[in-house]
N, C-alpha and C positions, 0 to 999 in steps of 0.2 A: 300859482306859485305861493307857497307859504313862507313867511318870514322866519329866518333862522336866528333872529336876534335873541340872545339869551338861551339858546338851545344847543345841545350837542349835535355835531354833524361830522361827516367824514368826507374829506376832500378827495375827489376822483379826478381823472384827467379831463373829463368833460364837465367838471363843476362839482359843487358841494351837494351832499345828500344828507337829509335828516336820517336818524337811525331807523325808523320804520321803513322808509323808502329804500335805504341801503340794503336792509335785510331782505326786503321783497324782491329787489332786483339782482342782488349779487350773492346772497348767502346760499350755500349748498345744503342739500337735504341729507340728513343722516340716514345711512343705509340700514340702520338697525331700527330706530323708532319712527322714521319717516317724517320727522319734524325738522324745521329749519334750524341750521346751526348759526345762532346769532353771532353778531360781531364781537360780543364780549365773552364768547365761549372758546375754550381751547379745542381746536379742530384737529382731528387725526385723519391721515390720508393713506390708503393702501390699495393698490391695483385698481385705480379709477373709482374707488369707493371712499366715501367720506363718513366720518363718525364723530359724534360728541365724545369727549374724553370718557365720560361715565358710561357710554354705550359700547366702547371698544373693550369687550370682555370675552373671556374664554367661554366657548359654547357649552362646555361640560361643567366646570366648577364655578363659573361666573366671576373668576378673578379678573381684576383689571389688567389689561395687556398694554397699558399706556407706556410703561417703562420696563416691560418684561419681554424676554425672547418668546416668540410664538411661531406656530406653523399653520399654514392654511391647508386643510384636508377637504377637498371638494369645495363646498361653499362655507364650511365651518372654520372658524378661527379657534385654535386650541393652544393653551399654554404648553410649555415644554413638558411639564410633569404629566399632564393628561394625554398628550400625544404619545409619550414614551410608554405610559401605562396601557394604552389601548393598541398601539401599532408596533411598538418595538418588541424584540424578542426578550424572553426572560432566561437568565443563566440556569442551566440544568443543575449546576452544583449548589449555588447559593440562593436561587430562586428570586434574585433581584433583577431589576430591569437592566438590560445592556444598553446604555445610553448611546445615542447616535454619535458617531465619531470616535467612540472609545475602541480600544484594541480588543478584538474578540476572535474566537475560533468557531467555525461551523463544520459539523461533520454529521452525515447521515440524518439531516433534517433537524439537528439539535444545535444549540448555541451555548457557548461558555464565555465568560470573561477570560481574557488571556491568562490572568493570574489564578483562575479557578480550575483550569484544565491541567490537572496534575497526574503524575504517574501513580497508579494504584499501589505500587510497591515502595518506591523511595520517597513518594510524596513531594517530589520536586516538580515545578512547572515544566511542562513539555515544550511550550512555546512553539517555535517553528521547526523543531526537530521531528524526525520520523517517529511514528508510534505504531503500536500493534493493538487492535481491539481484541478482547477476549470476553465474550458475552457482554456484561454491563461494565466491565473494567477496561482500562486503557493503560498500556505500559510503554515506557520508553524502551528503545531497542535493547540496551544493555541489560535492563532488568528482566525483559521477557526472555532473552537468551539464557540468562542465569537461572530463571525460574522454570521455564517450560521446554526450551529447545533440547533435543537429544544430544548426547555427548559421544564423540568419536571413541570407539573402542581402543584405538591406539594412543592418541594424544590427549584424550579426555577433555578436549575443548568442544564448545558448542558447535553444532551443525546448523548454519543459518540458511543454507540453500544447497540443493543438489545432494550429493553423497551417494554411497553404495551400501546396500544391505548384504551382509554375508553371515550365514548361520544365525539369522534373525537379529543381528547386531549392526548398528550404524557405523559407518566409516566415512571420513573425508575421502574424496577421490584420490587426493595426493598422498593419503596415508595408507591406502589399500594397495600394497606393493608385494611383489614376490619375496617370499622368505629367504630365497637364495640370493638372487642378483639385485633385488630392490627395484626392479622395473615396475612402473605403475600397471596394475591389472585391470583398471576400469575400462570396459568396452573390449577386453581381450579374452581369449580362451584361457582358462586356468583350471587347475585341479587342486586337490588338497592331500596332505599327508599328516596324520596326527593332528587334524584340525587346523593346520597351517597352510595358507594358500601358496601355490607355486605356479610360475609360468610353465608352459609346456616344455620348454627347453631344459629348465632346471629340474623339473620333475623327471624327465626322461633320463637325464644324466645321473641323477641321484638315486632314483627308485625303480624306474621301469626295467622290464626284462629287455635283454639285448638280443637282437637277431643273430642267429648262429651263422648266417651267411654274410650279411653286410656289417654286422656288429653295431648297427645303429639302434637307438632305443625303440621299443615297441610301445607306443602310448595308447593306441586305440582311438586317437582323435582324428577328426576329419574322415570318419567312416572306415578307418584302417582296421583290417581284420588280420588275424594271425593264426598260425598252426603250431600246436605244441606236441611234442613227442618225447616221452620220458622227461628228462630235465632240460631239453632243448626247445627253442622257440624260433619261428621264422615269420617274417612278413609274408602275406599271401603272394606278393609278386617276387619274393625271394625263395619261395619253396619250390625249387626246380631240381631236376636231375643233375647231378654233378658232372655227368659226361655229355649228354645231348642237350641239356638246358630246357627240356620239356617241363612245363608246369605239372606239378604233382598234386595240386589242390584237388581234392575229391577223387584222386586216383590211388591205386595201390602202389606201394614203394617198398624197397628193400634197403635197410640200413647196412652200410659197409664201413665199419669203423666210424670215422668222423663224417663220412659222406652218406648221402642218400641217393639211391639210384632207382630209375624206372625199371620195370620188370624186363624190358628188352635189353637194356644195358647190363642188367644184373646177370641175364642168361648168357651174355657173351664172355663173362669172366671165366 
C-alpha cells in the first residue's frame, strides 16, 4: 500500500485509489484507438462502445461527432452530411440531397423534394394531387386535359375517360345522342342521315321506306329483308298474297290495283 499523502486520488466505495491504479482498474478502453480513457478525459459512450472525445469522429470526413447529430451505418459512425451524401436520394430536379425526414415524392424509382415536383405546364407544385406522366414531363390533371386530352365533338370539353368514336371524332357517351329524340346511343344500334346519328326508331319514322302492308318502317336492321316493286316496298314477312296470305317471296305474283296476288288467286278472278 502506497501513501496517498499529498497525491491526487479518487474515492471509490471500497476505498481511495491513486490515479494510476484507478485508471488501471476502472478506466474503459477507447473503441477507436484502443487506449485507456483516463479519468481526466471526456468519455463518450454509444451502444456499449466507449470513445475519447477526440476519437469520436465521422468515419468519412473525420469531423468530431461529440456535439453533432450522427448515424451508425454498419460499424461506421457518420456525420449527418456524409450519411445523406452517400445513402440518401438526390432530387431529380435540383440534384440536391433529400434530407431524411423531409417531405419528398417518389415515382418510378426517382425522388423529388416535394416543392421541386412541379407541373411541366403551370409550374405549380403537384404535391399530393394526381398527376399524369408524359415521357420526361409530369402534368397536373387540369393542365394535361387542357393540353393533350381529346375534346368532345358536341360540347368541346375534354374527354378524360371512356367516350365514343363516331366518324373518327370523339364524343362523351352522354353527348352522343339521337338527333331526333336525344336518346343516348352508346352501346345501341343506330344509323345516320346527312352525317347525323339517329336511333332506329327515329330513323325509321323520319327517313325509312314504309311497308305497303303494315305501314311500319323498313329499316333493314336485325337482318330484316324487304321486297320492292315499282314504288312500293314490303317486309319479307309482309309480302303475302292479299287473298290466301301465301308468302310471295321468291314466287311469281300478279299486281291487282293496290293488292298483290299469287297466280292461283289471280286466275280465280
